[in-house]
MARTI-162688 format. One record per residue: x, y negated, z of N, C-alpha, C in turn; residue in one letter. Coordinates in steps of 0.1 Angstrom, whole numbers, plus 2048, in hexadecimal, padded with zeros to 3 digits. Layout:
% MARTI-162688
XYZXYZXYZA
...
% end
This chain:
% MARTI-162688
3F5D55A12404D5CA1C405D52A1DX
407D48A1C40CD39A1F408D38A28X
3FAD39A2D3EDD37A3A3F3D3CA45X
3F9D47A493FCD55A4C408D52A53X
412D4CA49420D4CA4A41CD38A52X
41CD33A4F419D28A59411D29A62X
40ED2BA633FFD35A7040FD3EA81X
420D45A75423D4AA7E435D42A7EX
42ED34A7443AD2CA78437D26A8AX
42CD23A8A422D1EA9842AD26A9EX
423D34AA542AD3BAAF431D37AB2X
43AD39AAA446D3EAA944ED2AAB1X
44FD24AAE450D1AAB7448D14AC3X
439D1DAC3432D1AACB43AD28ADAX
43AD30AD7445D37AE0455D33AE5X
453D30ADB460D27AE1462D1CAE7X
459D14AE6457D0CAF644FD0EAFAX
447D18AFC443D19B0A449D22B15X
459D28B08460D2DB1146BD28B15X
46CD1DB1047BD13B1246ED04B23X
45ED0BB22457D05B28461D0BB39X
45BD18B3345AD20B3E469D21B48X
472D1FB4447CD25B46487D19B4FX
47BD0DB4947CCFCB4A477D00B5EX
46FD04B5C468D02B7146AD0AB72X
46FD1BB7147BD28B7B480D1DB7EX
487D17B74496D0DB7B495D03B84X
489CFCB84488CF3B92481CFAB9DX
478D02B9946DD09BA8482D16BAFX
487D18BA5494D24BAB49ED19BB5X
4A2D0DBAA4AACFBBAE49FCFDBBFX
491CF8BBE48ACF3BCB48DD05BD7X
48AD08BD2491D1BBDD496D1ABE2X
4AAD16BDC4B1D1DBE34B3D0DBEAX
4B2CFEBE14B4CF5BEF4AACF6BFAX
4A0CF8BF9499CFFC054A0D08C15X
49FD18C0D4A2D1DC144BAD1FC1BX
4C3D16C124CBD0EC154CBD05C21X
4C1D01C1C4BFCF1C274C9CE6C25X
4C8CE8C1D4D1CDAC154CCCD2C09X
4C2CCAC0B4BFCC8BFF4C2CB9BFDX
4D0CBCBF34CECADBF34D1CA3BE0X
4D9CA2BDD4CDC98BD24D1C9BBCAX
4DECAABC34E3CACBB74D8CB6BB9X
4D4CBBBC14CACC2BBD4B5CBBBBAX
4B5CB3BC14A9CAEBBC4AFCABBA8X
4BBCA3BAC4BACA0B9E4B8CADB93X
4C1CB6B924BECC6B924ADCCBB8AX
4A5CC8B99498CCBB98492CC4B90X
492CB1B9048CCA9B86494CACB78X
49FCAEB744A1CB2B67496CC1B64X
496CCDB6A48ECD1B61484CCFB5FX
47ACC8B6E46CCC8B6A46ECB8B61X
478CAEB59478CA6B4B47BCABB42X
480CBEB46480CC5B36478CCFB37X
46ECCEB3945CCD8B3F455CC8B35X
457CBFB4144CCB8B35452CB3B29X
45FCAFB2945CCA8B1845FCB9B0CX
45DCC7B15458CC9B0B450CD5B08X
43BCCAB10439CCFB09434CC4AFFX
435CB6B08437CA9B0143CCB4AEFX
441CB2AEF44DCB8AE1444CC5AD9X
441CC8AE5435CD7ADA42ACD6AD8X
423CCAADD417CC5AD741DCBCAC8X
424CB6AC442CCBAABC431CBEAB1X
43CCCCAB8437CD6AAA431CE1AA3X
424CE0AAE414CE5AA9412CD7A97X
414CD4A99412CCBA8C41BCCBA7FX
42CCD3A86433CD1A7542ACD8A69X
42ACE3A6D423CEBA63413CE8A5CX
40DCE0A61400CD6A5A40DCD8A4FX
3FECD6A433FACD2A343FDCBFA35X
3F6CBCA3E3F6CAAA3B406CA7A3EX
404C9AA3541BC9BA35417C93A45X
40CC8CA4840BC7FA5840AC88A5EX
402C8DA61405C97A72413C9FA6EX
41ACA2A69428CA7A64431C9CA6AX
42DC91A6743AC89A69438C81A80X
428C85A7B425C7DA8E42FC8CA95X
42BC98A9442ACA2A9943EC9EA99X
44AC9CA92453C9EA8E456C93A97X
44FC7FA98451C70A9A44DC79AADX
444C7DAB0441C87ABF44DC92AC1X
457C9FAB9460CA3AC246AC97AC6X
46CC90ABB47BC89AB4478C80ACAX
470C7AACA46EC6EAD546EC75AE4X
468C83AE146BC8CAEC478C8FAF1X
487C95AE848AC94AEB49AC87AEEX
492C7EAE249DC70AEF497C6EAFDX
484C6BAFB483C70B0D48AC72B14X
486C82B12494C8DB1D49FC8AB20X
4A3C82B144B5C7DB174BAC6AB1DX
4B2C69B184ACC5CB224AEC60B2FX
49FC6CB314A3C70B404ABC77B46X
4B2C78B404C1C7DB434C8C78B47X
4CCC6AB434D5C64B414CCC5CB57X
4C3C5CB524BBC50B604BCC58B6AX
4BAC64B6C4B8C6AB7C4CCC70B79X
4CDC6FB6F4E0C73B7B4E8C65B78X
4E5C5DB744EFC4AB774E9C44B87X
4F6C3AB844F1C38B974ECC2CB96X
4DBC2AB944CBC28B974CDC20B8AX
4D2C16B814D6C14B734C5C0CB6DX
4C2C04B704BABFBB714B1BFEB60X
4BCBFAB574BEBF5B494B3C09B47X
4BEC10B4C4BDC1BB4C4A6C26B4AX
4AEC1CB5549EC20B55490C1DB4BX
48FC0BB48489C08B4148DC16B32X
491C14B31495C1CB1F48CC27B28X
495C2BB2F481C3CB30474C31B38X
478C2DB3E463C29B3C462C26B29X
46BC1BB2A463C1DB1645FC28B09X
46EC2EB0D465C36B0245FC47B09X
462C4AB0D456C52B1C448C4DB1AX
443C3EB1D43CC3EB17434C3EB08X
43DC3CAFD43DC43AEF43CC4FAECX
43DC57AF6443C61AF3433C68AF3X
42EC63B04421C6CB08417C64B02X
41AC5CAF440EC53AEE409C59AE0X
41DC5FAD841BC67ACE417C77AD5X
41DC76AE2411C86AE0406C89AE3X
400C7BAE73F2C7CAE63E7C80ADCX
3F2C71ACE3E8C75AC43EDC89ABEX
3FCC86ABF3F9C91AB93F2C9DABBX
3EBCA3ACB3DECABAD23D6CA9AC7X
3CFC9AAC93C2C94AC63C3C9AAB1X
3C6C94AAD3C8C95AA23C8CA2A9DX
3D1CABAA13D8CB7AA03C7CBEAA1X
3C1CBEAAE3B4CC6AB03A4CC0AA2X
3AACB2A9D39DCB0A933A0CC1A8DX
392CC2A8738CCC9A77387CC1A72X
387CC9A6737ECC2A5936DCC5A5CX
36ACCFA6235CCCBA69359CC2A70X
364CB9A74360CB1A82352CABA7FX
347C9FA84342C9AA7E345C8AA86X
345C84A77346C74A7834BC71A84X
344C74A92344C71A9834FC71AA0X
34FC7EAA8358C84AAB36BC83AA3X
372C81A99375C7DA92379C69A97X
36AC64A9236BC53AA1375C52AA5X
36CC59AB2372C5EABF380C61ABBX
384C6AABA395C6FABD39CC60AB7X
39EC5DAA139DC53AA23A3C47AABX
396C46AB6393C38ABE3A1C3BACCX
3A6C49ACF3ACC52AD83BAC4FAD2X
3BCC4FACC3C5C4FAC23CBC3FAC7X
3C7C39ABA3C6C2BABC3C3C23ACFX
3BDC28ADA3C1C24AE73CDC29AE7X
3D1C2EAEC3DBC37AEF3E7C30AEBX
3E8C2BADF3F6C22ADB3F3C1AAE5X
3E5C10AE13E7C04AE83EDC04AF7X
3E4C12AFD3E9C0FB093FCC14B0EX
3FEC18B0740EC1FB05417C0FB05X
40DC06AF5416BFDAF5418BF5B02X
405BECB03406BE9B13413BEAB1AX
416BF7B1D41EBFAB2942BBFCB27X
434C00B1B43DBFCB18440BEDB19X
435BE0B1743BBD0B1C43BBCFB24X
435BDAB3043ABDAB3C441BE4B44X
44CBECB41451BF4B4545FBECB39X
45DBE6B3946BBE6B3146FBD7B39X
465BD4B3A46ABBDB41469BB4B37X
45DBB9B2E45EBADB23454BA9B27X
44CBACB33440BA6B3C447BA0B44X
448B95B4744DB96B57442B98B64X
434B90B5D42DB93B6B41CB92B64X
417B9BB63406BA1B5F3FFB95B62X
3FDB98B5A3E3B91B633E3B95B62X
3D5B95B6B3D0B9DB753C5B99B6BX
3BFB95B653B3B9DB553BBBA3B4FX
3CDBA5B4E3CFBAFB443D2BBDB4AX
3D3BB6B5B3CBBC7B5E3C8BD0B58X
3C0BC5B5D3AEBCEB5E3AABCDB54X
3AEBC9B473AABD0B373B4BDDB36X
3C6BD9B3B3CCBEAB3D3C3BF2B3FX
3BDBF2B463BBBFDB4D3A8C04B4EX
3A6BF8B4439AC01B3A39BC06B35X
3A4BFEB2D3AAC07B213A8C10B1EX
3B1C1AB2D3B8C28B323ABC2FB36X
39EC2DB3C397C33B4038EC38B33X
38EC2BB2738EC2AB1A391C38B16X
39EC38B153A4C48B123A4C50B12X
3A2C52B203A1C5FB24395C63B1FX
38AC5BB2137DC5EB1A37AC64B12X
381C5AB02381C63AF538AC6BAF3X
396C78AFE39DC77AFF395C87B02X
389C8AB0F389C93B0F377C91B01X
374C8BAFC368C87AF9367C97AEFX
375C8CAE436FC98AD8368CACADAX
374CABADF36DCBDAE335DCBCAE7X
361CB5AED34CCB9AF1345CBAAEEX
348CAFAE633ECAAAD1340CB3AC8X
34CCBBAC6349CC5ABE342CD3AC7X
347CD4AD033BCD8AD132ACDDAD8X
32DCC8AD431ACC9AD4315CCAAC1X
322CCCAB931FCCEAB331DCDAAA9X
31FCE1AAE325CEEAAD316CF7AA6X
311CF2AAE2FFCFAAAB2FCCF9A9DX
2FDCE7A9F2F0CEEA922FCCE7A82X
30ACEDA84310CEEA7930FCFEA73X
302D05A6F308D18A6E30BD1AA5EX
313D1DA5C315D26A5230AD2CA40X
30CD29A3B2FFD34A34302D40A39X
2FCD46A392F8D5AA38303D5DA31X
2FED5AA1D2FCD58A142F9D52A05X
305D549FC301D499F4315D469F4X
312D3F9E2324D379E6329D339F0X
31ED2F9FA329D25A0632BD2AA0EX
327D39A0D326D3EA1633CD47A18X
33ED4AA2934AD48A2A348D5AA29X
355D63A25355D6BA2234FD79A30X
351D72A3834ED7EA4533ED81A42X
336D77A3832FD78A38327D82A36X
32FD7FA2532CD87A14329D95A1EX
338D90A29339DA2A2B32CDAFA37X
325DA6A39316DA6A3F310DA6A3EX
30BD9CA35301DA3A292FFDB1A24X
30CDB1A1B317DBFA11310DC4A1AX
313DCDA2A30ADDAA31306DD2A37X
2F6DC9A322EDDC7A3F2E8DD3A3BX
2DCDDFA3B2D7DEBA3C2CADE3A2DX
2C5DEEA282BFDE6A1C2AEDEBA20X
2ABDE9A1C29CDE1A24294DF0A23X
289DEBA2A27DDFDA2E279E01A26X
273DFBA1D26CDFEA16271E06A08X
27DE02A05286E049FE28DE139FFX
292E12A1029AE16A1328BE2AA16X
27FE25A19278E31A1E276E36A0DX
271E35A02270E369F527EE419F8X
28AE3A9F2295E459ED291E4F9F8X
28FE54A0928BE5EA11285E65A08X
275E5DA04270E65A01277E759F4X
27DE669E927AE6F9DA283E7D9DDX
28BE719E2299E819ED292E8A9EEX
284E8C9FE284E979FC27FE9A9F5X
275E989E826EE9F9D7278EA69D9X
288E9D9D4292EA99CD29AEB49D4X
291EB79E129BEBE9EA288ECA9E4X
284EC59E5275ED09E4277ED79D4X
27AED09C627AED69C2287EDA9BFX
292EDB9C52A3EE39C729BEEF9CDX
295EF19D528FEFB9DF287F0A9D7X
27CF019CE271F009CA278F139B8X
285F019B6287F0A9A7295F1C9ABX
296F139BA2A1F1D9BE293F2C9C0X
2A1F3B9C0296F4A9C4295F4E9D4X
288F519D528AF519E4281F4B9E9X
280F5B9F9274F4EA01277F3EA03X
272F33A0027BF25A0326DF28A09X
266F2AA08255F23A0B258F1CA1BX
259F1DA27257F15A35263F0FA2FX
26CF0EA21273EFEA28272EF4A1EX
26BEFDA1425EEF4A0A25AEEDA17X
255EF3A23244EEBA2B24BEDEA30X
254EE4A3725EEDCA3C25DECAA3CX
263ED4A2F268EC1A1F25EEB9A1AX
258EC1A22245EBDA1823EEB6A25X
23DEBAA3623AEB1A3A23EEA6A41X
251EABA3A257E9BA42258E92A30X
252E94A27252E8EA24241E83A29X
237E90A2A229E84A2822BE82A37X
235E81A42235E78A48238E6AA4AX
242E71A3D24AE5BA39241E55A34X
235E4BA3C235E3FA34243E3FA27X
238E39A1F236E37A10232E2CA08X
23DE23A05238E0F9FF22AE189FDX
21FE0D9FB214E0B9F3218E039DDX
210E059E221CE009C7211DEC9CCX
211DE99D820FDDD9D7219DD69E0X
220DDF9E6231DDE9EB238DDF9E4X
243DCC9E2248DD29DB25DDD79E0X
25CDDB9D6270DE49DE27ADDF9D0X
280DD99DA28EDD19D8285DCB9D0X
27CDC29CE27FDB89C2270DC29B6X
272DCC9BB267DD49B425EDDE9B6X
253DDC9AD247DDE9B124ADF49B1X
243DF79B823FE059BC23DE119AEX
248E199A523EE289A1230E299A5X
22CE279A521CE349A4222E4199CX
226E4399622CE59990239E5599EX
240E4C9A524CE559AC244E5A9B6X
241E519BE231E539C822CE5D9CCX
22CE639BC21DE6D9B2224E7C9B6X
239E799B3241E829B6241E849BFX
248E7E9C7251E809D5242E879DDX
232E7E9DC22DE859E9228E949E9X
225E909D721AE9D9CB20AE9D9D3X
20FE929D41F8E889D31F9E839C2X
1F0E7F9BB1ECE779B41EDE6C9B5X
1F9E619A81EFE599AB1E3E559A9X
1D5E499AC1C9E419AA1D0E3C9A2X
% end
């Protein structure tokens, strides 16, 4: 019951964020259309469009954190809350930067916080996609991707904030390599997860089987020998009932006897549900003496 409630809460938050994202994109598109049709595209229109697009971007990063707010792990919930917080701060700094008169410090603060937001959002997406059934290799690649995201964002913050005046050529190449590795380790876990899926097959029966497997096993047809024997015995019961009823029942008796004779019957060597067929039952069903 609690799990279903958490799923419903996550769906509600996700719908709200998606709605906000859609509204922001619509506002940006409507502003651009009005500016083009009026033929007067000024700086205010550009700022309105940038505000709407910024809201859409940081709503998406906040959505990745909101998806972790209802997880059982405290670490994931803390990461989700941090992602939402830095997304809100980044959007606030974005507003200050685009509506100010070209304040360089505002842009530096925004750039630093935006990089931190993207790192948190990336970590939320990667860690939120991990499953308990993932192979150790998938988990290792995912953890490496999160670590690379933190390292890349740290280098970027140092460069944007002005803490590093000049970046050496060797350091720039190293950062480029780390970005490539970040992209690689981000796309690898889903691929590796799909590759391992055919090898991990749940048992169809037993204590470790899922409930659906038990339902399938319960609805499976009865083994063929047992089913045939039951049909033959049922036909013998009908013949006996018809024979006891007064009146001319010969045609019906012959029809049921013919059907019973044409039905294959398990031999004594064939097991029926773990037991061997008893000759007396077979003799009673077919009307033939047992050998």
